[in-house]
C-alpha positions in Angstrom: 15.0 -0.9 -9.2 16.9 1.6 -11.1 18.0 4.7 -9.1 18.0 6.7 -12.4 14.3 7.1 -12.3 12.0 9.0 -9.9 9.2 6.4 -10.3 8.8 3.7 -7.8 8.2 0.2 -9.0 4.7 -0.6 -9.9 4.7 -3.6 -7.7 6.5 -4.7 -4.4 6.3 -7.8 -2.4 5.6 -8.1 1.1 9.2 -9.2 1.9 10.3 -5.9 0.4 7.5 -3.9 2.7 8.8 -5.8 5.7 12.5 -4.7 4.9 11.1 -1.0 4.6 9.6 -1.4 8.2 12.8 -3.1 9.5 15.2 -0.5 8.0 13.0 2.4 9.3 12.5 3.8 5.9 10.1 6.6 5.6 7.0 5.8 3.5 3.1 5.8 3.6 1.3 2.6 3.9 -2.2 3.2 2.4 -4.9 0.7 2.8 -7.7 1.2 0.4 -10.0 -1.5 1.8 -13.3 -0.8 3.5 -13.8 0.1 7.1 -15.0 -3.4 8.1 -12.2 -5.1 6.4 -9.7 -2.8 8.3 -11.5 -3.6 11.5 -11.1 -7.4 10.7 -7.3 -7.2 9.9 -4.8 -4.6 9.3 -1.0 -3.9 9.0 0.1 -1.8 11.9 0.9 1.8 10.6 -1.4 1.6 7.5 -3.6 4.7 6.9 -7.2 3.6 5.8 -8.8 5.4 2.7 -11.3 3.2 1.2 -10.8 3.1 -2.7 -14.2 4.9 -3.3 -13.1 7.9 -1.1 -9.6 8.3 -2.6 -10.3 11.0 -5.0 -12.0 13.4 -2.3 -9.3 12.6 0.3 -6.3 12.9 -2.0 -4.9 15.6 0.1 -4.3 13.0 2.8 -1.8 11.3 0.5 1.9 12.2 0.4 3.9 12.7 -2.9 7.1 13.4 -0.7 8.2 9.7 -0.1 7.2 6.2 -1.2 3.6 5.2 -1.0 2.8 1.5 -0.6 -0.9 0.7 -1.4 -2.7 -2.4 -0.4 -6.0 -4.1 -0.1 -7.0 -7.7 0.4 -5.3 -9.4 -2.6 -3.9 -6.5 -4.7 -6.6 -5.9 -7.3 -8.4 -2.7 -5.7 -4.8 -1.3 -4.7 -3.6 -1.9 -8.3 -6.4 0.3 -9.5 -5.6 2.9 -6.7 -2.0 3.0 -8.0 -2.8 3.4 -11.5 -5.0 6.2 -10.7 -2.6 7.7 -8.2 0.2 7.7 -10.9 -2.1 9.3 -13.4 -2.6 12.0 -10.9 1.2 12.7 -10.2 2.0 10.2 -7.4 4.9 8.7 -9.1 6.2 6.9 -5.9 3.2 4.9 -5.5 3.6 1.1 -5.6 1.1 -1.9 -5.2 1.5 -4.5 -2.6 1.5 -7.8 -4.5 -0.8 -10.1 -2.9 -2.1 -7.6 -0.5 -2.8 -8.1 3.3 -3.4 -11.8 2.7 0.1 -12.3 1.3 1.4 -10.3 4.5 -0.5 -12.6 6.7 0.8 -15.7 5.1 4.5 -14.6 4.6 5.1 -12.2 7.2 2.9 -11.8 10.1 0.4 -14.8 10.9 -1.1 -12.8 13.6 -2.9 -10.8 11.0 -6.1 -12.5 10.5 -7.1 -14.0 7.0 -10.5 -13.7 5.7 
């Protein structure tokens, strides 16, 4: 990632997210899945705002520091990141592979579904 740009990368992988946690970086982890999915499996520290509610709850999302958006596999979160960036959230990045990749590569205690 170039330090000369204010924009975050469009995508980050789960190992990068894990490093962000491990290094104590300040960021927002936004889960855009539905409530029942969140109840089934979640990444600790994630804030839940289902994709369909994002426009009406945008005031709950920060522009001040990096924003990592995730869903189940990465499709809904990619849509969320595109919308967020169009609305001035230049630090928004999609978590490649979503919570499923997190479960497989980082934390097998997070249930897969």
